[in-house]
SERO-4910 file (N, C-alpha, C, O; in steps of 0.05 Angstrom, whole numbers):
BEGIN
 pado doro    nc1    nc2    nc3   cac1   cac2   cac3    cc1    cc2    cc3    oc1    oc2    oc3
  Unk    A     17    -23      0      0      0      0     18     25      0     40     24     11
  Unk    A      9     46    -13     24     71    -13     25     83     15      7     81     31
  Unk    A     48     96     21     52    108     47     64    136     43     76    142     22
  Unk    A     61    153     64     71    180     64     82    185     92     68    182    112
  Unk    A    107    193     94    120    200    119    113    229    126    115    247    109
  Unk    A    105    234    151     98    261    160    110    265    187    109    248    205
  Unk    A    121    289    191    133    295    217    112    298    239     89    304    233
  Unk    A    121    292    263    103    297    286    104    327    293    124    339    288
  Unk    A     83    339    304     59    326    313     38    322    292     16    313    298
  Unk    A     44    330    267     23    329    246     14    301    239    -10    297    233
  Unk    A     32    281    241     23    254    235      2    245    255    -18    233    248
  Unk    A      6    251    280    -14    244    301    -40    260    298    -62    250    303
  Unk    A    -38    285    289    -62    301    284    -79    289    261   -103    289    263
  Unk    A    -65    279    241    -80    265    219    -93    240    230   -116    234    224
  Unk    A    -77    224    245    -88    198    255   -112    203    274   -129    186    276
  Unk    A   -113    226    287   -135    232    305   -159    244    290   -181    247    302
  Unk    A   -156    251    265   -177    263    249   -179    293    252   -197    305    240
  Unk    A   -161    305    267   -162    335    270   -149    350    247   -155    373    243
  Unk    A   -131    337    233   -118    349    209   -128    334    185   -121    311    181
  Unk    A   -143    347    168   -155    334    145   -143    342    118   -150    333     97
  Unk    A   -124    361    120   -109    369     96    -79    368    102    -70    380    121
  Unk    A    -64    352     87    -35    352     88    -25    371     66    -36    371     45
  Unk    A     -4    386     71      7    404     51     35    394     42     51    385     59
  Unk    A     40    398     17     66    391      5     72    412    -17     54    426    -26
  Unk    A     97    414    -24    105    431    -46    104    417    -73    113    427    -93
  Unk    A     94    392    -73     91    377    -97     63    364    -98     51    360    -77
  Unk    A     54    359   -122     28    347   -125     30    318   -134     51    309   -141
  Unk    A      8    304   -132      7    277   -140    -20    271   -154    -40    284   -148
  Unk    A    -19    253   -173    -43    244   -186    -55    220   -172    -77    211   -179
  Unk    A    -41    209   -153    -51    186   -138    -75    193   -122    -77    214   -109
  Unk    A    -95    175   -122   -119    177   -105   -123    149    -93   -120    129   -107
  Unk    A   -130    148    -68   -135    123    -55   -123    122    -27   -116    142    -16
  Unk    A   -121     97    -16   -111     94     11    -82    100     13    -66     94     -4
  Unk    A    -75    112     36    -47    119     43    -42    111     72    -59    116     90
  Unk    A    -20     99     77    -11     94    105      3    119    114     21    129    101
  Unk    A     -5    130    137      8    153    149     30    143    168     24    129    187
  Unk    A     54    151    162     78    142    177     90    167    191     95    187    178
  Unk    A     94    165    217    106    186    232    137    184    228    148    163    232
  Unk    A    149    206    220    178    205    216    193    203    242    182    209    263
  Unk    A    218    194    241    234    191    265    243    217    277    249    219    301
  Unk    A    244    238    261    252    265    271    229    285    265    218    285    243
  Unk    A    223    301    284    234    302    311    226    278    327    206    265    321
  Unk    A    240    272    348    235    248    364    211    253    383    214    257    407
  Unk    A    188    254    371    162    257    386    148    230    381    141    223    359
  Unk    A    142    217    403    129    190    401    100    193    392     87    213    399
  Unk    A     89    174    377    104    151    366    119    159    341    108    171    323
  Unk    A    145    153    341    162    161    319    171    136    303    176    115    315
  Unk    A    172    139    277    181    117    260    161     94    257    168     71    254
  Unk    A    135    101    260    114     81    259     91     89    241     85    112    236
  Unk    A     78     68    229     53     72    215     32     77    237     30     62    256
  Unk    A     15     97    233     -5    105    253    -34    101    243    -52     95    259
  Unk    A    -39    105    218    -66    105    208    -66    100    177    -46    102    164
  Unk    A    -90     94    168    -94     93    139   -116    114    133   -136    115    147
  Unk    A   -111    130    113   -130    150    104   -135    147     74   -120    133     61
  Unk    A   -155    160     65   -160    160     36   -154    188     25   -165    208     34
  Unk    A   -135    189      6   -129    214     -8   -149    218    -30   -150    202    -49
  Unk    A   -166    239    -28   -188    243    -47   -183    265    -67   -196    267    -88
  Unk    A   -164    283    -61   -159    305    -80   -132    317    -73   -123    316    -51
  Unk    A   -120    330    -93    -95    344    -90    -97    369   -108   -101    367   -132
  Unk    A    -96    393    -96   -100    418   -111    -84    440    -97    -74    436    -75
  Unk    A    -81    463   -110    -67    485    -97    -81    493    -71   -106    494    -70
  Unk    A    -66    498    -51    -76    506    -25    -87    535    -26    -76    551    -41
  Unk    A   -108    540    -10   -119    567     -8   -120    574     22   -115    558     39
  Unk    A   -125    600     27   -127    609     55   -149    594     70   -147    590     94
  Unk    A   -171    586     56   -192    572     69   -184    544     80   -198    532     96
  Unk    A   -161    534     70   -151    508     79   -134    509    105   -128    488    116
  Unk    A   -127    533    114   -108    536    136   -117    521    161   -100    507    173
  Unk    A   -142    523    170   -150    509    194   -148    479    192   -138    466    210
  Unk    A   -158    468    169   -158    439    165   -129    429    161   -124    405    167
  Unk    A   -111    446    152    -83    438    147    -66    443    172    -43    434    173
  Unk    A    -76    457    191    -61    464    216    -35    479    209    -15    476    222
  Unk    A    -36    496    188    -13    512    181    -23    535    163    -45    535    153
  Unk    A     -6    555    160    -12    578    144     -6    572    114     11    555    108
  Unk    A    -20    586     97    -14    584     68     15    593     63     24    612     75
  Unk    A     28    578     45     55    585     38     58    582      8     43    567     -5
  Unk    A     78    595     -5     81    595    -34     86    566    -44    102    551    -33
  Unk    A     71    559    -65     74    533    -78     61    509    -63     67    486    -71
  Unk    A     45    515    -43     33    493    -27     10    480    -42     -7    493    -55
  Unk    A      9    453    -40    -13    437    -50    -28    425    -26    -15    417     -7
  Unk    A    -54    425    -28    -71    414     -7    -79    385    -15    -91    381    -35
  Unk    A    -70    367      2    -77    338     -2   -101    333     16    -98    332     41
  Unk    A   -125    330      5   -149    326     20   -151    297     29   -151    278     13
  Unk    A   -154    293     56   -154    266     68   -182    261     80   -193    278     93
  Unk    A   -192    236     76   -217    228     88   -214    199     99   -193    187     96
  Unk    A   -235    190    112   -237    162    121   -212    153    137   -199    133    130
  Unk    A   -207    167    159   -184    160    176   -191    134    191   -212    131    203
  Unk    A   -172    115    189   -174     90    203   -149     86    219   -128     81    208
  Unk    A   -151     88    245   -127     84    262   -120     54    262   -138     37    260
  Unk    A    -94     48    264    -85     21    265    -66     17    288    -56     37    299
  Unk    A    -61     -7    296    -40    -12    316    -13     -4    304     -6    -15    283
  Unk    A      1     14    316     26     24    305     46      0    300     48    -18    317
  Unk    A     60      2    277     81    -17    272    104     -1    259     99     18    245
  Unk    A    129    -10    263    152      5    253    154      5    223    149    -15    210
  Unk    A    160     29    212    164     32    184    188     50    179    190     71    193
  Unk    A    205     43    161    228     61    154    217     81    133    209     74    111
  Unk    A    217    106    141    206    127    124    223    133    100    247    126     99
  Unk    A    211    146     81    224    154     56    211    180     47    191    189     57
  Unk    A    224    192     27    213    216     15    192    208     -6    194    186    -18
  Unk    A    173    225    -11    153    219    -32    134    197    -23    133    190      0
  Unk    A    119    187    -42    101    165    -37    117    139    -41    133    138    -60
  Unk    A    113    120    -24    128     95    -26    110     72    -17     89     76     -5
  Unk    A    119     47    -22    104     24    -16    111     13     12    134     12     19
  Unk    A     90      4     26     93     -8     53     77    -34     53     54    -34     44
  Unk    A     89    -55     62     74    -80     66     60    -79     93     73    -75    114
  Unk    A     34    -83     94     19    -82    119     21   -110    132     19   -130    119
  Unk    A     23   -110    159     22   -136    173     -5   -149    168    -25   -135    165
  Unk    A     -6   -175    168    -31   -189    164    -51   -182    186    -43   -180    210
  Unk    A    -76   -178    178    -97   -173    198    -99   -144    206   -113   -139    226
  Unk    A    -86   -125    192    -89    -97    200   -118    -89    194   -128    -90    171
  Unk    A   -133    -80    215   -161    -73    211   -164    -47    196   -146    -30    196
  Unk    A   -187    -43    183   -193    -19    169   -182    -17    141   -184      5    129
  Unk    A   -171    -38    131   -160    -38    104   -181    -47     84   -193    -69     88
  Unk    A   -186    -31     64   -205    -38     44   -191    -54     22   -175    -43      7
  Unk    A   -197    -79     19   -183    -96      0   -198    -98    -26   -190   -115    -43
  Unk    A   -217    -82    -31   -232    -83    -56   -218    -70    -79   -228    -70   -101
***
């Protein structure tokens, strides 16, 4: 499954459903499920773990109206990645990477849509 590494505390905010827009300086055509992985730095627990699965439903230029949902201010070149259907999972260790990357989910991870 595709994964995205995100620094803390933003990874935990996404996993809790309080942050529904992730921002990046690059866009993607990918739509579908994403594993949210908390990066190891800064060392804010849980670090270096998969925390949740979300559905990426849209990617577009960020606007001022997105600031509250993104938990950040508008900045030049920002894209808003719209996230829905947050499903928390039992954290498991993942080595983070830049960009979108593949992660093998442990067997029996709840909340995964296999259709």
